[in-house]
C-alpha positions in Angstrom: 0.0 0.0 -0.2 1.6 3.7 -0.6 3.1 5.6 2.0 0.2 8.1 3.2 2.9 10.4 4.3 3.0 12.4 7.6 0.3 11.7 9.9 -0.6 13.2 13.2 -2.1 12.1 16.3 -3.4 13.0 19.8 -4.8 11.8 22.6 -6.4 13.7 25.8 -7.8 12.1 28.9 -8.9 13.7 32.0 -9.9 11.0 34.4 -11.3 11.7 38.3 -9.7 9.6 40.8 -11.3 9.2 43.9 -9.7 6.3 45.4 -5.7 5.5 44.8 -5.0 3.4 42.0 -2.5 1.6 39.2 -3.5 3.1 35.8 -2.4 1.1 32.7 -2.5 3.5 29.2 -2.5 2.3 25.9 -2.1 5.5 24.2 1.2 6.0 22.5 1.6 4.7 19.5 3.4 1.0 18.5 7.0 0.6 17.6 6.8 1.2 14.0 10.7 0.0 12.3 12.1 2.1 9.7 9.3 4.8 10.8 10.4 8.6 12.5 8.4 8.8 15.4 8.3 12.1 17.4 6.3 12.2 20.4 5.4 13.6 23.8 3.8 12.5 26.9 2.7 14.3 29.3 0.7 13.5 32.5 -0.6 15.5 35.5 -2.2 15.2 38.2 -4.0 18.1 39.6 -1.6 19.7 37.5 1.5 18.3 38.9 3.8 16.0 36.5 3.7 12.5 36.9 6.1 10.0 35.4 4.9 6.4 33.9 6.6 3.8 33.7 6.4 2.1 29.9 6.3 -1.5 30.0 6.4 -3.2 26.0 4.5 -6.5 25.8 5.7 -8.6 22.6 3.2 -7.9 19.9 0.9 -6.1 22.0 2.3 -3.0 21.9 3.0 -0.1 24.5 1.7 0.5 28.1 2.4 3.0 30.3 1.9 2.1 33.9 1.7 4.7 37.4 0.2 4.4 40.5 -2.6 7.1 41.1 -3.5 8.8 44.5 -6.8 10.9 44.1 -7.4 14.0 42.2 -7.4 14.8 38.7 -5.4 13.0 36.3 -4.6 14.3 33.5 -3.1 12.1 29.7 -2.0 14.3 27.0 0.1 12.3 24.1 1.2 13.9 20.8 3.0 11.8 17.8 3.8 13.1 14.2 4.9 10.0 12.2 6.6 9.7 8.7 6.6 7.2 6.7 5.4 4.3 6.9 6.5 0.5 8.4 6.5 -2.4 6.9 4.0 -4.8 7.8 4.5 -6.8 11.1 5.8 -10.1 10.9 4.0 -13.2 11.6 5.1 -15.6 14.6 4.6 -19.2 14.8 3.1 -18.2 18.6 0.3 -15.7 16.5 -0.9 -19.2 14.8 -1.4 -20.3 18.0 -2.5 -17.2 19.9 -5.0 -16.0 17.2 -6.9 -19.0 16.5 -8.3 -19.8 20.0 -11.5 -17.9 21.3 -10.6 -15.2 23.7 -13.4 -12.8 26.0 -14.8 -10.7 23.6 -14.2 -12.6 20.3 -16.4 -16.0 21.3 -15.1 -18.2 18.3 -16.5 -21.4 19.7 -19.8 -20.8 19.9 -20.4 -19.0 16.1 -18.6 -22.2 14.3 -21.6 -23.3 12.4 -22.7 -19.4 11.3 -19.4 -18.7 10.0 -19.3 -22.4 8.2 -23.1 -22.1 6.6 -21.9 -18.2 5.6 -18.6 -19.0 4.0 -19.2 -22.3 3.0 -16.7 -22.9 -0.4 -14.3 -19.6 0.4 -10.8 -20.0 1.0 -8.8 -18.8 3.6 -7.5 -16.1 1.7 -8.7 -12.5 0.4 -12.2 -13.5 -1.3 -13.1 -14.9 3.0 -11.9 -11.9 4.2 -13.7 -9.5 2.1 -16.8 -11.7 2.3 -16.7 -11.4 5.9 -15.7 -8.0 5.9 -19.1 -7.4 3.7 -21.0 -9.8 6.0 -20.3 -8.2 9.2 -21.1 -5.0 7.2 -24.5 -5.6 6.3 -25.8 -7.4 8.7 -24.5 -4.9 11.6 -26.3 -0.8 12.3 -23.1 1.3 13.1 -24.9 2.9 16.0 -22.9 4.6 19.2 -24.0 3.9 23.0 -25.7 0.7 21.5 -23.5 -1.9 23.1 -21.8 -2.7 26.3 -18.1 -2.4 27.9 -18.3 -6.3 28.4 -20.3 -7.3 25.3 -18.6 -10.1 22.7 -19.4 -10.9 19.5 -22.1 -13.8 20.2 -24.0 -10.0 21.2 -23.0 -8.4 19.0 -24.5 -10.6 16.3 -27.8 -10.9 18.5 -28.3 -6.9 18.8 -27.1 -6.9 15.1 -25.6 -3.3 16.1 -22.3 -1.8 17.5 -19.8 0.5 17.1 -16.1 0.1 16.2 -14.8 -2.6 18.5 -17.9 -4.9 18.2 -17.6 -4.9 14.3 -13.8 -5.7 14.8 -14.8 -8.8 17.5 -17.2 -10.5 15.1 -14.9 -10.4 12.0 -12.1 -12.0 14.0 -14.6 -14.4 15.7 -16.3 -15.7 12.4 -12.4 -16.1 10.7 -11.1 -17.8 14.1 -14.1 -20.4 13.8 -12.9 -21.0 10.2 -9.7 -21.2 11.5 -8.0 -18.2 10.2 -5.6 -16.3 13.2 -7.2 -13.2 13.7 -6.8 -10.0 16.4 -7.9 -6.8 17.1 -6.0 -4.0 16.4 -6.6 -0.1 18.3 -6.0 2.7 16.2 -5.5 6.1 15.5 -7.4 6.5 11.9 -7.2 9.7 10.0 -10.7 10.4 8.4 -12.4 8.7 10.9 -16.2 10.6 12.4 -16.9 10.9 14.7 -12.9 11.1 15.8 -12.1 8.5 18.5 -9.7 5.7 18.8 -10.5 3.3 16.5 -10.4 -0.4 16.7 -9.9 -3.2 13.5 -9.3 -6.5 12.7 -6.6 -8.4 11.4 -5.8 -12.2 10.0 -3.2 -13.6 8.7 -3.2 -14.4 5.0 -0.7 -15.6 2.9 1.9 -15.4 6.3 1.2 -11.8 6.6 -1.2 -9.6 8.8 -4.0 -7.8 7.0 -6.0 -5.3 7.9 -10.6 -5.9 7.5 -12.2 -3.1 8.5 -15.9 -4.3 8.1 -17.3 -0.6 8.9 -15.3 1.4 6.3 -15.3 4.5 8.2 -11.1 5.7 7.4 -9.1 4.8 4.6 -6.7 1.8 5.9 -3.9 3.3 4.3 -4.2 6.3 6.8 -4.3 3.7 9.9 -1.5 4.3 12.8 -1.0 1.2 15.2 -1.5 1.5 19.0 -2.1 -1.7 20.1 -2.6 -5.2 18.8 -4.2 -8.4 21.1 -6.8 -10.9 20.9 -9.4 -8.9 21.8 -10.6 -5.2 23.3 -9.1 -6.5 26.9 -5.7 -6.4 25.3 -6.0 -3.2 23.4 -8.3 -1.0 26.1 -6.9 2.8 26.0 -7.1 2.7 29.8 -7.5 0.3 32.3 -7.9 0.6 36.4 -6.7 -2.0 38.7 -8.2 -0.9 42.4 -9.4 2.0 43.7 -12.4 4.0 42.0 -11.8 6.6 39.0 -14.4 8.2 36.5 -13.7 9.0 32.6 -14.5 12.6 32.5 -13.3 13.6 29.3 -11.5 12.3 26.1 -10.5 13.7 22.7 -9.0 12.6 20.0 -7.1 13.5 16.7 -5.8 11.8 13.7 -4.7 13.8 10.6 -2.4 13.4 7.8 -0.7 16.2 5.7 -2.2 16.3 2.2 -6.0 14.5 0.8 -6.7 11.1 2.5 -5.9 8.2 0.5 -8.5 6.1 -1.5 -9.3 2.4 -0.2 -10.1 0.0 -2.7 -11.8 -2.5 -0.4 -10.7 -5.4 -3.0 -6.8 -5.1 -2.2 -5.4 -6.5 0.6 -3.5 -4.7 3.0 -1.7 -3.7 6.2 -0.9 -1.5 9.0 1.9 0.6 8.4 
């Protein structure tokens, strides 16, 4: 896929912490070999600077971990990305890890549906296109229609959801057909309304290929944040212990120049 050029991303969060807790942030752009990355992460508590420890989980991306006492936690991440990295490497472990059912992608419960709807299709580009089209046709994109613990089965029953629900259903259907698949959290230039975005990835001919059944943003411009089995591995904020309320979130992702076109019949990778 063509180089989309320079991309600019930003995420701002405000979290009201009522009781002390440990927080894990996944807002920083993932490691992008061969790409120039200029970034800044600023974290304050009631206006006082805080430092987070960066933890890299192989294959998942970069997390920033910190312990927070009660107060107003503010997070501001900004990055400029120049160039495009190669498609992520597929490892032998990927074939095992991403073929299994997971918390929000219950592929073991969707085998009959997957086989009935996609019988006779190979495991290559035609299957990815068919699953993407089927999910995009069956679901309606309705903000606020799903809960944080809804999985692919619940999404299929409700026939509506947001990007994470579309991605979970795509991932679950592909896994049910023995195609390793996973979720990626991304910044998405062109997305409306702007927010963190979730897409699916599947292994085709030894390469990770992106599937976005929402068709809400061109795949060429996507910037990877985190990768995992499902939303449990890719959430932009996780808290442990204590109590907190997310009071503000603002996400921005743009690129210099015009948005690229997106031929959905072509295979594409996140770069």
